[in-house]
C-alpha positions in Angstrom: -30.3 79.3 135.9 -28.1 82.4 135.4 -30.3 85.2 137.1 -32.2 87.7 134.6 -29.9 90.9 134.4 -29.6 93.0 131.4 -26.8 90.5 129.6 -29.6 87.9 129.0 -31.0 89.7 126.0 -28.0 87.9 123.8 -30.0 85.5 123.6 -32.9 87.6 121.9 -30.7 89.5 119.6 -29.5 85.9 118.4 -33.2 84.9 118.1 -34.1 87.5 116.1 -31.6 86.6 113.7 -32.0 83.1 113.5 -36.1 83.4 113.1 -35.6 85.8 110.4 -33.4 83.1 108.2 -36.4 80.1 109.6 -39.2 82.4 107.9 -37.0 84.4 104.8 -37.1 81.7 102.4 -41.2 80.8 103.5 -42.1 84.6 102.7 -40.6 84.5 99.0 -42.5 81.6 97.9 -46.5 81.7 96.4 -47.8 79.4 98.7 -45.4 79.2 101.7 -45.6 75.0 102.4 -44.5 73.0 105.1 -45.2 75.0 108.1 -45.7 72.8 111.1 -42.2 72.4 109.8 -41.2 75.4 110.3 -43.1 75.9 113.5 -41.1 73.0 115.1 -37.4 74.3 113.9 -38.6 77.9 115.4 -39.8 75.8 118.3 -36.2 73.8 118.3 -34.0 77.4 118.0 -35.4 78.4 120.6 -35.3 76.0 122.7 -31.1 76.3 121.7 -31.0 79.5 122.7 -32.8 79.7 126.1 -32.1 76.2 127.5 -30.2 76.7 131.0 -28.7 73.2 130.6 -26.1 72.0 128.2 -27.8 68.6 127.5 -31.3 70.7 126.5 -29.6 73.3 124.8 -27.8 70.5 122.2 -30.5 67.9 122.1 -32.8 71.4 120.8 -30.1 71.7 118.3 -29.9 68.3 117.2 -33.8 67.7 116.8 -33.3 71.4 114.9 -30.8 69.4 112.6 -33.2 66.4 112.0 -35.7 69.0 110.5 -33.8 70.7 108.0 -33.0 66.5 107.3 -36.6 65.7 107.0 -36.9 69.2 105.0 -34.1 68.3 102.0 -33.7 64.3 102.1 -36.1 64.3 98.9 -33.8 66.5 96.8 -30.3 66.0 99.2 -29.3 62.7 100.5 -25.9 63.4 101.0 -27.0 66.6 102.5 -29.7 65.1 105.1 -27.3 62.7 106.0 -24.8 65.1 107.2 -27.3 66.7 108.7 -28.1 64.1 111.0 -24.6 63.2 111.9 -24.2 66.7 113.0 -28.0 65.8 115.0 -25.6 62.8 116.5 -22.5 64.9 118.2 -24.6 67.9 119.3 -26.2 65.1 121.1 -22.7 63.7 122.4 -21.5 67.0 123.0 -24.2 67.6 125.8 -23.7 64.1 127.3 -20.4 65.1 127.5 -20.5 68.4 129.3 -23.4 66.9 132.0 -20.7 63.9 132.1 -18.3 66.3 133.0 -16.1 65.4 129.5 -15.3 69.0 128.4 -12.7 68.7 125.9 -14.6 65.5 124.5 -18.0 68.2 124.3 -15.5 70.8 122.8 -14.6 68.5 119.6 -17.9 66.6 119.3 -20.0 70.6 119.5 -16.9 71.6 117.0 -17.7 68.3 114.6 -21.4 69.3 114.8 -20.6 73.2 113.4 -18.1 71.9 110.9 -20.9 69.5 109.1 -23.4 72.0 109.2 -21.3 74.8 107.9 -19.5 72.9 105.1 -15.7 73.3 106.8 -13.5 70.9 104.1 -13.4 67.9 103.9 -16.7 67.6 106.1 -18.0 70.1 103.1 -19.8 67.4 100.9 -23.6 67.2 103.1 -23.8 71.4 102.4 -22.5 71.3 98.8 -25.5 69.4 98.1 -27.9 71.5 100.0 -26.3 74.5 97.7 -26.8 72.5 94.4 -29.8 70.7 95.2 -32.1 72.7 98.0 -31.0 75.8 98.4 -33.6 77.2 100.7 -33.3 74.3 103.5 -29.4 75.1 103.3 -30.5 79.3 104.4 -32.6 77.3 106.8 -30.3 75.5 108.0 -27.9 78.2 108.4 -30.5 79.8 111.0 -30.3 77.0 113.4 -26.5 77.0 112.9 -25.6 80.4 114.5 -27.9 79.1 117.2 -25.7 76.1 117.3 -22.3 78.7 117.7 -24.1 80.0 120.5 -25.0 77.3 122.3 -21.3 76.4 121.8 -19.7 79.4 122.5 -21.6 79.6 126.1 -21.1 75.4 126.8 -18.1 74.6 125.5 -15.5 76.9 124.7 -15.0 77.6 128.7 -12.1 74.7 129.7 -8.9 76.0 130.1 -7.7 73.5 128.4 -9.2 74.8 125.3 -7.2 77.6 124.9 -4.2 75.7 123.8 -6.6 73.9 121.2 -6.5 77.9 119.2 -4.2 77.7 117.5 -5.1 74.8 116.5 -8.2 75.5 115.0 -7.2 79.1 113.9 -4.9 77.4 111.8 -7.2 74.7 110.3 -9.8 77.2 109.7 -7.5 79.2 107.7 -6.0 76.7 105.2 -10.1 75.5 104.8 -10.8 79.3 104.3 -8.2 79.9 101.7 -8.8 75.7 100.1 -12.4 77.3 100.0 -11.9 80.8 98.3 -9.7 78.8 95.6 -12.8 76.3 94.8 -15.2 78.8 94.8 -12.2 80.9 91.6 -12.9 78.0 89.2 -16.4 77.3 89.5 -18.4 78.0 86.3 -22.2 78.6 87.1 -23.9 80.2 90.0 -25.0 77.3 92.3 -20.6 76.6 92.2 -19.9 79.7 93.4 -22.6 80.1 96.2 -21.1 75.9 97.2 -17.4 77.3 96.8 -18.1 80.4 99.5 -20.3 78.6 101.8 -17.5 76.3 102.4 -14.8 78.9 102.2 -16.8 80.7 105.2 -17.1 77.8 107.3 -12.9 77.8 107.1 -13.2 81.2 108.4 -16.1 80.6 111.2 -14.1 77.9 112.8 -11.1 80.2 112.8 -13.5 82.9 114.5 -14.1 79.4 117.0 -10.6 79.3 118.1 -9.7 82.8 118.7 -13.2 82.8 121.2 -11.1 81.1 124.1 -9.0 84.0 124.0 -11.3 86.6 125.1 -13.3 87.0 121.4 -16.7 85.2 122.1 -19.1 88.1 120.7 -16.6 88.4 117.9 -16.8 85.1 117.0 -20.9 85.2 117.4 -21.0 87.8 115.2 -18.8 86.1 112.7 -21.2 83.6 112.6 -24.7 85.9 112.2 -23.0 87.4 109.3 -22.4 84.3 107.3 -25.8 83.2 108.0 -27.1 86.7 106.9 -25.0 87.0 104.0 -24.8 83.5 102.6 -28.7 83.3 103.6 -29.8 86.4 101.4 -27.1 85.0 99.0 -29.0 81.8 98.3 -32.5 83.2 97.7 -31.9 85.8 95.5 -29.6 83.0 93.5 -32.8 80.9 93.5 -34.8 84.0 92.5 -33.0 84.3 89.3 -33.0 80.8 88.5 -36.7 80.4 89.1 -36.7 83.3 86.3 -34.3 82.2 83.8 -33.0 78.9 84.5 -30.0 77.0 85.3 -27.2 80.0 85.3 -23.8 79.4 83.9 -20.9 82.2 83.1 -21.2 81.4 79.3 -24.9 82.5 79.1 -25.4 85.9 77.9 -25.3 87.7 81.0 -26.7 91.7 81.2 -29.2 91.0 83.1 -28.8 94.1 85.7 -31.6 95.6 83.0 -34.3 93.2 83.6 -33.1 92.7 87.0 -32.0 95.8 88.8 -33.6 95.0 92.4 -32.4 91.0 92.0 -29.0 92.9 90.9 -28.5 95.2 93.5 -29.7 92.7 96.3 -26.7 90.5 95.1 -24.0 92.4 95.1 -25.0 93.8 98.9 -24.9 91.0 100.0 -21.9 89.3 98.3 -20.0 92.2 99.4 -21.7 92.1 102.8 -19.8 88.2 103.1 -16.4 89.9 102.6 -17.0 92.8 104.7 -18.3 95.7 102.7 -17.8 99.0 105.2 -21.1 99.7 106.6 -22.3 96.5 107.3 -22.1 93.5 110.0 -19.2 91.7 107.4 -16.8 94.9 107.9 -16.8 94.8 111.9 -16.6 91.2 112.4 -13.8 91.0 109.6 -11.9 93.8 111.7 -12.6 92.0 115.2 -11.0 88.6 114.0 -8.4 90.4 112.3 -7.3 92.1 115.2 -7.5 88.9 117.7 -5.9 86.6 114.8 -3.1 89.1 113.9 -2.1 88.8 117.7 -2.7 85.0 117.9 -1.3 84.2 114.6 0.1 86.5 111.9 0.0 83.6 109.2 -3.5 82.9 110.2 -4.7 86.4 109.8 -2.8 87.0 106.2 -4.6 83.5 105.3 -7.7 84.8 106.1 -7.2 88.4 104.4 -6.5 86.6 101.7 -9.5 84.8 101.6 -12.1 87.6 101.8 -9.7 89.0 98.8 -10.3 85.9 96.9 -13.9 85.4 97.9 -14.1 89.2 96.6 -13.1 88.5 93.2 -15.0 85.6 92.6 -17.7 87.5 93.8 -17.2 90.2 91.4 -16.4 87.8 88.3 -19.9 85.8 89.0 -21.5 89.5 88.8 -20.1 90.2 85.9 -20.8 87.3 84.2 -24.5 87.0 85.2 -25.2 90.8 85.1 -23.1 92.8 83.2 -22.9 92.9 79.6 -25.3 93.5 76.6 -28.6 93.8 78.0 -31.3 90.6 77.8 -34.6 90.9 77.9 -36.7 89.2 79.9 -40.2 89.0 79.9 -39.9 88.0 83.9 -40.7 90.5 87.0 -38.2 91.5 89.3 -38.0 90.9 92.7 -41.9 90.3 93.5 -43.0 92.6 96.5 -42.5 89.9 99.3 -39.0 89.0 98.0 -38.0 92.5 98.3 -39.6 92.9 101.8 -36.9 89.8 102.6 -34.2 91.1 100.9 -34.8 95.0 102.3 -35.1 93.0 105.7 -32.2 91.1 105.5 -29.8 93.9 104.2 -31.3 95.9 107.5 -30.2 93.8 109.8 -26.5 93.2 108.5 -26.7 97.3 108.1 -27.7 98.2 111.7 -25.4 95.5 113.2 -22.6 97.2 111.4 -23.3 100.8 112.3 -24.2 100.0 115.6 -22.6 96.8 116.4 -23.0 97.3 120.1 -26.3 95.8 120.2 -25.3 92.2 119.9 -21.6 92.7 120.9 -22.5 94.6 124.0 -25.0 91.9 125.5 -22.9 89.0 124.0 -19.6 89.7 125.3 -20.6 90.0 129.1 -23.3 87.0 128.7 -21.2 84.2 127.0 -18.0 85.2 128.9 -19.3 84.6 131.5 -19.2 81.0 133.5 -21.5 78.5 131.8 -24.5 78.2 134.2 -23.8 74.2 136.4 -26.2 71.3 136.1 
């Protein structure tokens, strides 16, 4: 096990993000339920981030995926199936590292992340969770961040992996563009959430492809930003639909007058996901694009186009849902508990945007170091 050093704070900073995303959906409920399951998810996340061996870390990540599958199986069997498959891939990665098969571990670990982030064509599970169980999707995004941390710590250090970087970058960039185009043709709020989640899965894969080139901390920041931004969007979409029902683009719109706080939070989370200046998304995109440009200018252009298309899709959905002739509503704006959750997520996105060194510095040293043996 590594000795305790100042860089050992990296798992703690990641844990703050993960626990916030785990707890946030529960805080928005009038009557929180499933607290024992939530406690088990938190314990699995702690074990994932602080395990001293790859086998234990990946096994804990698999346990987290299985707990999310249990939470979502009633509403989304497809989502639960993909989470179970991700758990199996995670365990396989841990076993492979323990056996010295680092290349096999890398691919299994990447497969687990792809299943949990909605990378096309493995996106059906995430798409189903976004449609049928968005709060479960928010929570599973929390432990996905922890899984990315473990991947960067244990599976991304073999010299042979560097040669795979162009393949991952290219595929991630292409998958991101495909997801962004999918987002543009959606016609309802849940469709927008599905599409943007799938597109960000491609962006994350491209970031993971650049990690072996010395971009470990930036890849983690991309994962953290995606988790916070999409988590916030998922909770704002759920809050709006609880008040007005399913929301389609052909509806009346004009909801900003009735729900100004909800509309502002939705706009901020959507902006953070596409690199809004001052947020963690801006820093993450800048670091990612810098490395992509050095590795593959074409991939960098594709990622820029993906962000631009997602920004257009976000503006379209905001205008269709919130702008236009004011439609009165008897339903209240965000409740206090929902405002607290939104403010916590927004504060973290701003803190990492204005002071990214809080995460980047410790993560860079911690994740760049050779993984512990045994």
